[in-house]
Structure formats: C-alpha cells, structure tokens
N, C-alpha and C positions, 0 to 999 in steps of 0.2 A: 618720530623725529628725534626724540631725546636719546633713544637707543642708538640711532645712527651717529649722533654727535659723540656719544660715549665710545663707540667703536672707532671712530676717526681719531679721537684723543688717545686711545690705547695704541693704535697703529703708529701715530706720530711719536709717542713716548717710546715705543719699542724701537723705532728706527733711530731716534736720537741717541738712545742708550748704546746701541750697537755701533753707531757711527763714531761716537766719542771713544769707546773702548778700543775699537780697531785702529783708530787714528793713533792712540797711545801705543798700541802694540807695534804699529809700523815705525813709529819714531824710535822705539826701543830697539827694534831690529837694525835700523840704520845706525844708531849710535854704537851698537855692538860691532857692526862691521868697521866703523871708523876707528874705534878705540882698539879693536883687535889688530888692525893694521899698524897702529902706532906703537904697539908693544907695551912697554911700561908707561902707564899713564902718568905716574908721579914724576918720572924722569923726562917727560916731554917738555920741550921748550915751546911754550905757547906762542911766543912772538914769531916763530917761524911757520906756524900753521896757517893755512888759508881759511881763517875763521868765517869770512864772508861766504865762501863756497860751502863750507860745512853747514852754516846756518841756512843757506838757501836750500840745500838738499834736505836738511832736517825738516824744514817747513813743507817742502814739496812732498816728502814721504808722509808727513802727517795729513796733508790734503789728499794724497792718493789713498791712504788708509781710510780716511773719512768717506771719500767717494765710493770706494769698494765696500765699506761697511754699510753705507746707505743702500747701495744696489743689492747687496747680498743679505740684507737684514732678515729676509724671509727664512733663512737657514737657522736662525737663532730663536730660542724661546719656546720651542715645541716640547711637549711632555714625553717622558719615557726614554728608553734606551735609544730609540730611533732619533729622538730630539738631540741627545748628546752626540750621536754619530754625525748628524747633520751639522751641528755646531762646529765640531772639529774639522769636518770637510769644508764647511763654509769658511773657517779660519784659515785653512791652507790656501783655498782659492782666493780669499781676500788678500792674504799676504802676497800671493803671486801677482794679482792685479794691482795691488797697492805699489809693488815694486815697479811694475811697468808704467803705471800712471805717474808715480812719483818721479821716476827717471825722466819721463817725457816732460813733466812740469819743470823739473830742475834743469833740464837742458834747453828749455824754451828760450832763455836769453841768448844762448849760443846759436840756436837754430835761427833766430831772428837776425842775428848779426852776420853770420857767415853762410847761412843756407843749410839745407839738409844734405848730409854727407854719409857715406857708408859707415864710418866710425860711430855716427850717431845711432844708427840702427843697432849696432853691436852694444853700445852703452845702454840703450833702452831695453834691449833683450836681456842684458845681464841683470837688470833690475828685477826681472822675474825670478831670479835665483837668490833674492835677498834672504829668504827663510833658510834654505839649506846652507848657504854660505855663512850666515850668522851662527847657525847651530854648529857648524864645523869648527869655527873659531872658539866659540864659547858653549860647550855642551850643557853647562848649567843654565843656559838661557831657555832650554826646552821646558823645564817646569815653570819658569816665569811666564813664558809665552802661553803655555797651556792654562795657567792661572788666569791670565788676562782674557783669554777666549772663554774660559769657564765663567768668569765674572760677567762677561757680556751676555752669555747664555742665561745665567741665573737672573740677572737684572731684566733681561728681555722677557723672560718667562713671567716674572712678577708684573712687568708693565703690560703684558698681554692679558693678564688676569684682572688687573685693577686699573681703572683710568687714572 
C-alpha cells in the first residue's frame, strides 16, 4: 500500500514539473513571436498595442503548454540517451500541440461571439507552427527553448526517482 502511494506521488510530481516547464516554454515562444513582429521593443509605443489581446493569448498559450505538458509528460524523465531523445521529441510535439490548443483557447471568445469560420481554422492551424516561426525570428531562442526542455527532463527524472 505504501509503495503504491509513493509511486503515485512520484507520478504526480513528475507530471506537475513537466506541466509547469512546458507552460513556461510555450509562453516564451509566444512572446518571441509577438516581440519579433514588433521589431524594436524599446521603440514600441505601448499605448497603441492591443495589450488585452496579447495578454489573452499569453495566458492561452500557457494553458496550452500546460495541457500538452501534462498529456506528454511520459516522454520526460527517462534514463539514458533514449530518454534525452524522447524529451526533445516530446518538447517538439508539446510545442506543436500547445500552439494548437493555445490558439483555440485564445480564439474561444471570438468563436463564441461570431461562430466558427474558415479563418478560425487557419488561425488555429498556424498555432501549430509557433516553434518554427519563433525560431525563425529569434534563432537565439533555440538554446533557450532547449534549456527549458532539458530542465523539464532533468527535474522529471529526479521526481521519478524520489517521491
């Protein structure tokens, strides 16, 4: 009985670690897309920006990353080279799903107000490209994103070993 409780505690700790780290990674990718489009951040006139829309999508991408991280947490925390390979693949899949889920969550107020339209399908589908689009605009983001995925993997491995 006690062993089963310890295994459940390890699994929950493992999932929460991956969930939090991939939520942060998804929010980082979204911010990279937004600020790359704005060009010079220092020269930006913040009063002309749709801050409500940016905040809504920032939160939506975090929720999408959290959900994708929770679902794909089994890819993280395994030992050896195969474990690292699975973590990177899991990170890419999670970024793709987080973009889709985050776009759908971010569009939900619009979908509820004016119904489902073709442009909504395109916008949600474009969310799947958040990782390659963010990396195209900011190539320096690749090592940062890899670091976040690596931290998720390392912490998940520690949580799998110890309750």
